[in-house]
Residue, then its C-alpha position, 0 to 999 in steps of 0.5 A: m787378273h784384270i787386263p783394261p782394252f788397249d791397242n795390242r797391235n796384233a800380239p798376244i794378250v795372254d801368251a803362251g806360258d802365262a804365268l797366271v793362266p798357262l793353259n790359256y792363250f788369247n790374241i785379238v787380231k784386227l785387220s783392214r781389207g787384204e791385210s793378213h795375219s799368220y801365227s803359230v803357237p807351239g804347243y797350243e791348239t787354237c781356235i779363229v773366231p771373227a768378232t766382226g768381219l769376213v775372213d778367209v783362213e788357211a791352215p795345214g790341209l785346210v782353206v776356209e772361205d768367207l769366215g764370220g760376216r758379223g757387222v757392227d758388233v758380236w750381236d749382229g748375227e752368228p759365231e763360226g770358228v775354225y779349229v788349228p792344230s797344236g802349233a801349225e801355222a795359220r793365216i787370217t786374211c780380211r775380206s771385208d772393210a774391216a775385221e776384228v778376230f779372237v784367237a783362242g787357245a789351249r795347251f795341248d801336246g797332241v795334234l789333231e786335224p783342222f775343221a770349220v764350225r759354221a753357224d748351223e753347227i753352233d750348240l745353243v744353250q740358253y738357261g735361267s730367268d729374269e726372275t732369278k736375274t740370271h738370264r743368259k744364252i750360250k753359243h758353244i763354237l767348240g763345245q760338245q759337238q767337237h768333244d772328239r775333235v779336239g784336245r783340251l780347248l772349250v771355246s764359247e760366247l755368252y750373252t746376257v738376256g735383257q738388260g742388267g743381271w748376273s752371270g756365272f752364278p750360281s758361283h763356282k770354280h774349277d781350279t783343281d783337279r779332284l775327279p769326280d768333284e772339279t777339274r782344273h780349267d784356266e779361264t780367259y774372258n774378253f767382255r763386250f757391252r751394248p751400248n759400248y759404254g756399258s760396263g760391269l763387275q767380275m768378282l773373284q772370291r778365293e775361298d768360300n765365305e771369305p772377302g775376295d776382290a772385284y774388277h770394274i770391267v768395260d768394253g774390251s775388258t780381258v779377265c784371267i781366271d786362275k782360281g776361285y769363285h767367279p761370277c759377273c755382272v752387268l749394269p741395269g740397262y745394258e747387255m753384256y757379252y764374253f768370249t770365253i776361252l777354257g783350257g783343261l789340264s788332264q781333260r777336256s770335260l769341265k767339271q764345275y764345283f759350285q760354292p757351298t754356301h750359295a749352292e741352293q741356288l742351283h735349284t732356283i735357276p731354270g735349265i742351269m744343269d743342262m748348262v753345265a752338261k754342254f761344257k763337255 
């Protein structure tokens, strides 16, 4: 499902118990200097990631000052985040002229300890190639390094490298728990483009070799993936970014199932298996 950009007034875009992606939670919080926003999501662990701006974050037993600091857009610096335990109240206070803050969540009944992830703790993966039109960079905020400290939530930022090209290819899905071949992970994206009038396409093919759906994505688009194969692309001449939330049903580690029709492409894209291994 595609949710076009709108003024959500700091209310969840994907709320707890969403009918399509019940394992996910997503909010965008916009604040001016000195303003604060508090939230609590019972039954969901969350991660606070400033898209732009500088914030302080308070969670039970944790105070994090000067989180974030990116300038005009998500290309202007490295991401940082704060993990907030399930159901805990968190408070975000803006310390710059303005801040836009992503709040990602996944359903999880356990209660763990909060912690911060600073820029030098981000797990970076780059794979693909210009020749295969699949060159991209992934910055894991809650990734493999934080595996033992998080319940079901994976949070990453994905960037196309260069202008134009595909992401999420070879096409894959993760909508059914059937280990060792696949896990059920609901997924939510929020897209950005540089320049911001750029755009792209999100495909969603429910069954191999059957016609699917496609959505025209623009700067600020949110896409919820419940099932099916879901590659996306950006128009030539533009760069694409998407904030990625994955929530697992029975485990945190993601096991992708690659579309049989295109599975041979796994052997043509440099570094793709390193990418797969990082979603743990």
